[in-house]
C-alpha positions as CSV (number, residue, x, y, z in Angstrom):
1,X,173.1,-193.7,45.1
2,X,173.2,-190.1,45.7
3,X,174.7,-186.7,43.9
4,X,175.7,-184.0,45.6
5,X,175.3,-180.6,43.7
6,X,177.4,-177.7,44.9
7,X,177.0,-173.9,44.3
8,X,178.2,-170.6,45.6
9,X,181.6,-170.3,45.2
10,X,183.5,-167.4,43.6
11,X,186.0,-164.3,43.8
12,X,185.8,-162.3,46.5
13,X,188.0,-159.8,48.4
14,X,189.8,-160.7,51.7
15,X,186.9,-159.6,54.5
16,X,184.0,-160.5,52.3
17,X,181.6,-163.0,52.3
18,X,180.2,-166.0,50.4
19,X,177.9,-168.5,50.9
20,X,177.8,-172.1,49.7
21,X,175.4,-174.6,49.2
22,X,175.5,-178.6,48.4
23,X,172.0,-180.1,47.6
24,X,172.0,-183.7,48.0
25,X,169.6,-186.0,45.4
26,X,169.5,-189.2,46.8
27,X,167.7,-192.1,45.3
28,X,165.7,-193.0,48.7
29,X,168.7,-193.2,50.8
30,X,168.7,-191.2,54.1
31,X,171.2,-188.7,54.5
32,X,173.0,-188.7,57.7
33,X,176.3,-186.4,58.5
34,X,177.0,-183.6,55.9
35,X,180.1,-181.7,55.9
36,X,182.2,-179.5,54.1
37,X,186.6,-180.1,53.1
38,X,188.4,-178.0,50.9
39,X,191.5,-178.0,49.1
40,X,194.0,-175.8,48.6
41,X,196.7,-175.7,45.7
42,X,199.7,-178.3,46.6
43,X,198.0,-178.8,50.3
44,X,196.2,-182.1,51.2
45,X,192.1,-182.2,51.4
46,X,190.8,-180.9,55.5
47,X,187.6,-181.0,56.7
48,X,186.0,-177.8,57.6
49,X,183.4,-178.2,59.1
50,X,180.7,-181.0,59.5
51,X,177.2,-181.1,60.9
52,X,174.9,-184.1,61.7
53,X,171.0,-184.3,61.4
54,X,170.2,-183.2,64.8
55,X,172.5,-180.4,63.7
56,X,175.6,-181.1,66.2
57,X,178.5,-179.4,64.4
58,X,182.2,-179.0,64.5
59,X,184.8,-177.0,62.7
60,X,188.3,-176.9,61.9
61,X,190.1,-174.5,64.3
62,X,191.1,-172.0,61.6
63,X,187.6,-170.8,60.7
64,X,185.6,-170.8,63.9
65,X,183.8,-168.1,64.8
66,X,183.7,-167.0,60.6
67,X,182.0,-170.2,59.3
68,X,178.6,-171.2,59.8
69,X,177.2,-174.5,58.5
70,X,173.6,-175.2,58.9
71,X,171.4,-178.0,56.8
72,X,167.7,-178.3,56.0
73,X,166.9,-181.8,56.6
74,X,163.3,-181.6,54.0
75,X,166.2,-180.3,51.3
76,X,169.0,-182.6,51.8
77,X,171.0,-179.6,51.5
78,X,173.7,-178.2,53.8
79,X,175.1,-174.6,53.9
80,X,178.3,-173.1,54.9
81,X,178.4,-169.3,55.6
82,X,181.8,-168.1,55.5
83,X,182.2,-164.7,56.7
84,X,185.8,-162.5,57.3
85,X,187.4,-164.4,54.4
86,X,191.2,-164.7,54.2
87,X,193.6,-165.5,51.1
88,X,194.6,-169.0,52.9
89,X,190.6,-169.8,52.7
90,X,191.2,-170.1,49.1
91,X,190.7,-173.4,47.9
92,X,188.1,-176.2,45.9
93,X,185.3,-176.5,48.6
94,X,183.4,-180.0,48.2
95,X,180.7,-181.0,49.6
96,X,180.3,-184.6,51.4
97,X,177.5,-186.4,52.5
98,X,176.8,-189.7,54.4
99,X,174.2,-192.1,53.0
100,X,172.4,-195.5,53.6
101,X,172.8,-198.1,56.5
102,X,174.9,-201.2,56.6
103,X,176.5,-199.8,54.7
104,X,176.7,-196.2,54.9
105,X,178.4,-195.2,52.0
106,X,180.4,-191.5,51.8
107,X,179.5,-189.3,48.5
108,X,181.4,-185.9,47.2
109,X,180.7,-182.9,45.2
110,X,182.7,-182.0,42.6
111,X,183.8,-179.1,44.2
112,X,183.2,-175.1,43.8
113,X,186.1,-172.9,44.0
114,X,186.5,-169.9,46.1
115,X,189.1,-167.2,45.7
116,X,189.8,-164.9,48.4
117,X,192.1,-162.1,46.5
118,X,192.2,-158.6,45.7
């Protein structure tokens, strides 16, 4: 089993920055790709960014150049640095991790709320 614990959400003004963290507590399972998703009110959950163990990353177009995903494999922790935040970034942000092999399972955190507003 894997538990994901997120932190770092909050209220920020447009143009501001926040850094989200997600620590994976694993019972001996290897953690592979880690990702951040978000879900805004009335919208479907969407992938924001993901990163592999060798730190290859992908981003949704709307955050490219503003958000940066990184990870610390020794700590099984993934980070999302969010700069130039806009009201459209307001959402609950969820951490996701792939763990184990044959089968690989996907785990979710409980989410952390990011609100971008004056």
